[in-house]
N, C-alpha and C positions, 0 to 999 in steps of 0.2 A: 379545820383550814385557818388560816388568821383570819381580821377583816381587810381589808381593802386601806392604805394609808391616807391617810385623813392630809389633807393639802388647806390649809391656806393662808391666803395672797392681804398683802398691809392694806393693798387701793381700795377691795371687798368693805372700806371700815370709816369709821369719819379722824379714828383718830390712832397713832400709833398705840395708845396708852388699850382702846378697847381692841386692836390687833390681840395686842397681848391676853387681854383679859381672854379672849375666845379659845386662847390656845389653849391655856392653863387649862378653861374646864375639860377641852376636849379630855388632857391626859389626865385630869383628875378622874375619869369618868376612864380612861383608860385604864386605869391607879386601881380603881371601885372594883372593877373588870379583873383585874388581876393578868390582865393583857398584857405582856413585856415588849416598849417599846426602845426605840432613836428618837429623839427629837433634833434635828438639822435647820438652821436658817441660813435661806437661801437669800440670794439677791439681783432681781430683774435687771438686764444689762438695761433694761430700756429705757425708766423710767430711777430706774435704783429703789424701788418698794421690794421689804422682804417678802419670802414664801417662805412661810413656816410648814416644814415638813414630815411627818411621824411617820412614821411606818411601823409598824405589831411587825414586830420578829416572831419568826417562826424556830420554838426550841430546838424540835426536830431540824432543819438548820444550821444553826446555831451548834449544835455536835456530831456533826457531819463534815464538817471542812477540818481540813488536816492543819497541825499548825503552820505556822510563815516559820519558825527558828527550823536553825542544821545545825547539829552539836557539829556536824563537819565541816571546818572550815574552810574557802572553800580557796582553790590553788589552780595559778595561769598555765594555765595549756601553753605549752610551746612546743610548734615542732620537732622533731628529729634531725634537722639540721641547725640549725640556733643550741639545740644542747649539744651539737658537736662541736660549735663553733666557739659555745662557752664553757668546755671542757678541756676543749686545748691550750695546752701550756702556750705562754709565751718567755721568750727567752730576747731579754735586753741586751746582753755583750755588746 
């Protein structure tokens, strides 16, 4: 089981540089342990402070995800009535 996500709030530090340094330390520790992770920076709406989210990636879940791409192009389905109307020939004489 992967470790829990790491959440760091900019407001917990004196300066933005300290918050970024703390995030970098956390990601370096995960790297050193060989734990794959993603980094996301969110912004809290109430005060526009950064929220650094570092969720570890579970390799088992990554491999089980279905591919999102489709080799078959999408076609628009139409009702039989519309197909008949479209296929009728119009005589403009």
